[in-house]
N, C-alpha and C positions, 0 to 999 in steps of 0.2 A: 418170357416170364409169365406165370399164370396170374390171374386176378387175385387168387387167394394169397399167393406170395407177396403180391404188391401190397395188399392190405396189411400183412404182417410187417413188411418193411416200412409202410407208412406210419404204423404205430411206433416203430422203433425210431424213425427219424424225427417224429414229433416229440417223443420223449427226450431224444438227444438235443433237439433244438431248444428245449426248455433250459438245458444246462449250458447252452452256448456252443454245443458241438454239433457238427453236421457231417453226415456220412457221404461217401462218394468223392469224386474228383471235383476240383473247382471248374466251373464252366469256362470255356475259351471264347464264347460269344460268336463262334463261327459255325455256320450251317444250321440245320434243322433237326430237332430232337422231339418227337411226338408233339407236333404242333397242334395247338388247340384254338387259337384265335389270332387275328392280325388286324392291322390298321394301316392306311396309306396317309402320308402327310399331305398338307393342303396344296403343295406344289406338284404333287404326283410323282416325286422323284425317289422316294424311299418307302420301303415296306418294313414295318415293325412286326416281328413275328414272336408271339408268346409260345415258348417251348415248355411243355408241361413237366418234363422230367418224370415221365410215367413209370419208368423202370428204376428210378432212383440211382442212376449211374453217376449223377452229379450231386454236389452238395446242395444244390437248389435249382429251381426253375430259372429261366433267363429269357431276356428279350434279345434276339439278334436283329441287326439292322442290315437290310439288303439295298444296295445301290441299284436302282432299276435301269440306269443307263449302262453301267459297266457289268452288272451281274455279279459284282464282288460284295462280300460281307465286310462290314466295318467293325472289327472287334473292339476298337477303342470307344465305340458308341454305346454298347450294350450295358444293361444292368441286370441284377439277379434279385429274386424274391422267393418267398416260400413256394414249395412245389405244388403242382396241380392248379395252376391258374385257370380262370374261366374266360369270360368275355372281356374285351379290351375296347376302350374308346379313346380317341384323340379329340381334344377340345377344338371347337370351331371359332373363327374370329368373332362371330356374333355373341359368343358366351361372355366375352369381356374378361377372361381369366388368363390370357396369354397362351403360350404353347405348353400344354399339359397332357399327360396320358393317365388313364384310370384303368385299373385292372382288379377284378375280383380274384382273390387267392384263397383256395380251399384249405390248404394245409394249416395256415395260421388264422383262418376265419377273419380275413381282413379285406378292407378296400385299400389297395395299395396305389399310390399315385407317384408320378415322376415329372420332373421338369424336362423340357426339350429345348436345348440351346441350338438354334439354327443360324447363328451369326457367322460361323466359319464355313469352310468348304464342305464339311460333313456335319450332320446333326450329332449332338452329344446328349445322351440321356443321363440324368442325375437324380438321386433320391436318398441322399444322406445328409443329416444335419452335421455341421462342422464339429460339434461337441459329442457326436455319437457315430463315429465312423466304424462300420463293420467290414470284415474282409470280403474279398471277391465281389466288391461293388454291390453288396446286398443292401436293399432298401432299409432305412432305419428311421427311428424317431417319429416325427409328425407325418412322415410319408406313409406310415402303416397305421391305418385307422381301424381299431378293433373294438370300439365301443359303440353301443346303440342305445335305443330308448327302452325303458321298462314300462310297466303298466301305469306308473304315476308320472310319466314324462320326465324322468330324471335320467341323465346320462350316467348309468352306473352298471350296465350289464354288457357282456361281450356281444359283439355283432352276432347275428344269427348264424348257426353252424352251416358249413358247406356253401358259402356264397358262390354263385356262378354267373348269373345274368346281370347285365347293367343296361339301363336305358337313360338317355338324357331327357330333361324336361325344363320348363320354366315355371318358377313359382312367383306369379305376378311379373315383376320386372327383374327377377333374380334367376340366375342359372342354378340348376340342381341336378341330382342324379337319383335314380332308383336302383337299389341292389336287391336281387331276389336270391333267397337262400333255399337250397334243396333240402338240407337236413331239418331245419326249423320250420320251413314253409312260410317264412315271413317276407314281406316287402319292406325294405329299409329306405327311408327318405333322408337325403342329404341336401343341404344347400352348399354352394361353393363360394368361398370368400374371394376377395379381389386377387389374392395371390394363388388361387386354385385350391386352397386347403378345404377338404370336405368337412362339414359339421353335421352331426346327426340331429335330425329334427323330429322324426316321428317313425313309428313302426306299426305294421298291421299284420296279423296272422291271416294267411290265405288258405294254404293246404300243404301238408308235407309232400315233398317231391316236386316242389315248384320248379318248372322247367322252361316256361315261356312267359314273356311279359312284354307288353307294348303300351304306349301312351297314345290315346285317341285325341284328335284335335279338340274335342269337347272337354277334355280334362279327365275323362275316365281312364282308369288303368285296367287293361284286360290281362288276365293271367291264367295259366293252366298247369296241370300237374301230371307227371308220369304215373302217379299212383291213384289218381282220381279221374273218373270219366265225367268231368264237369268243366264248364267254362265259367270263369269268375270275373266279376266286374267290381272294381273298387273305386269309390268316389274320391276325388282329390281336389282341394281348393286352397287358394292362398288365404292365410290368416291376416290378422290386423297388422302384424309385423312384416308381412310380405314373404313369409317363409313357406307356409303351407301345412296342411294336416289331412289325414285320411278321414273318409266318411264311411257310410254303411257298406258292408260287403254283400253282394248279391251273386247268385249263381244259377246256372241251368244245366240240366243233364245232357250229356252227349250220347248218341246211339252206341251200343256195344254189341259187336258181333261175337267176340270171344273175351271172356273175363280173364285177362292175362296179367293184370297189375302193371301194365306198361301201355299207357294211353298217349297223352299229348307230349310232344317233344319240342315244339317250337311254334311261335306266333309271329305274324308280320301284318302290317297295315299298308294299304295303298296311301300315297302322299296326301290325298284329300280325305282319307278316313272312310271312304265309301265301301270298301271291302276289307273284311278281316279274314286272314288266312290262318288256318290251324293245321299243323302237321300231326297226324294221328297214327297210332299203331294197332288199332283194334276195330277194323283191319287197317293195314298199311294204306293210308289215303290222305288226300289233301281236302279239307273242308273249307268251302268258300261261303262266308257269311255276308249278307247284305246289310250294311249299316249306313246307307245313303240317306235315309230319312230318320236320322237320330235313332231312337230306340222304339221298338214295338212292345207295348205292354203285354206281359204274360198273364196267365190266369191268377198267379199268386201276387200280382201287383208289381212285380219287378219289371224294369225296362231293359230289354235284352235284344241283341241282334237276331236276325232270322237266317237259318241255314238255307242257302240257295242251291248248292251242288256239292257232290262228293266225287272226287277224281281218284281212281285207283293209282297206286304207286308201286315202286319196286320194293325189295326186301330191306327192312330196317332203315327207313329214312331217318336221318340224323338232325337236319336243320333246314331252314328255308330262308330266303332273302328276296327282297324286291329291289330291282334296279331300273332306272330309266334307259334301258339298253335296246329298246325296240325302235322301229322306224319313227322318226319325228319325236324321239324322246318318250315314246309310249312305254309304260311300265310292264315288265315281265317278271315272273316269279321263277326262282331257281331253287329246286329241291335236290338236296344231296342224298343219294341212296348209299348209305354206309355199307350195306351188305352186298350190293351189286356193282360198286365201284363206278358209279355213273352220276351225271347231273341231268335232271329232267327240267326242261324249260316249259313253263305253263303260261298261257295267255289268260289272265284273270277275267278279261271281258268275254272271250269265247268259252272260258272255263274248260279248256282242253290242253293236252300236252302237244306242243308244236315242235319240239326238238329233243334229242337225247345225245349227250356227250359222254363218251367213255373217258375216264380219268384213271389215275393210279389207285392202289388199294386203300379202302377205308376213308373216303372223303368225309370230313367232319364239319368244316365251316368254310365260308366264302366271303370275300371282300371285293369291292368294286373300286376301280380307278377311273373316274370320269374323264380325266385329262388324256389318258392313254387309251381309253375305251377297252380296258382289259378287266378280266375277273381273275382273282387268285383263289384257287381251291386248295385248302390245307388238307393233305392226305396223312391221316394220323399214323397209320401203321407202316407207311413207306418213307417217313421222314422226308417229305417232298411237298412242293407247291406246283400245281398244274396251272399254266397260264392260258386262259380262255380268251379268244378273240370275241369281243362284244361290240364290234363296229358293224352296224347293219349294212354299211356300204362296202364292206370287205368281202372278197371272194372266199375267205376262210371263216366267215361269220359262224359262231357257235361251234368252233373246233378248237382243239388244243394246239397252241402255237409254240409251246415250249414247256420246260420243267426245270425247277431249281431243286437242288438237294443240299 
């Protein structure tokens, strides 16, 4: 299906959704359908896959749950939500909010969340209020947060349009989330209640087309846009109530080889915050910024990181991630080349490509399983997940050891 037709169908399905009607077939929660993001539970036994419903074959997008021991899907475990989800996070024990999942959903401009019950033999996902049960296990009620802050700090406006990226953070001693929106170009700040319920706290406009976002250990938020050749820094600090608010936005220009209105696609940080990685498309490259000495003052008075190296990449890189998958737990950077069906492995210390792994068509995102020392690459156009061996002691290190469909 062409992208133009998809946009037409998206408009139709959004209009229908307002009337309580959804096009397509009910999802069966089995298999993979245009996967966009994934998460591994804390015991490393299950992979939760967010299937985007890109061609609108189903009534909604859905999460399928894969048992990593048996390789079987668990259809009774999944849930569905608005089509075209973005990033997904699972809560960590340190958050203090129990087992919860969080997902940005583009069709209904929401932050959708779900409970994870792992008391039985298999996890069961749930996201419906007892008094508002929707068909096909579609998330409802308080599990679909679609309000954010307006300029007067009153919760009265819809969440910024086209939410896609999510980052966890701590607001003083409280857990929280940042949600980045592509259409509105905003960063939305949420605190998390004890039961996992997200509550909107603040909003900042960064740049339309916001496509990458990370939180530095210093508290600064870095962001970038596919439409703007700039790196943005947004201040963030806890307020007197312990929730947090945004401070002044700063930015610096990025070098441009070709003005193509397609610039940054993804950001990542090393664990200690010493290096900031920026995935760029003008030209296709990985920019490595040195942030080990906090910020270096620029001529305009802003405090910003320094570009240390630019590493050429393959065609149409889609995203990047950093995992402690090198010898001795050393961090390595994994760059997914959407147009060349490969994953490049970059050593951020040597600032060089050290390996290349061929995967299925159109790799879009990747998640790490530290307990199994595996990486799961979601291949958008082939409805599959490539399993990468990320054990440095293995004879098949940095090769594909299997594939799920």
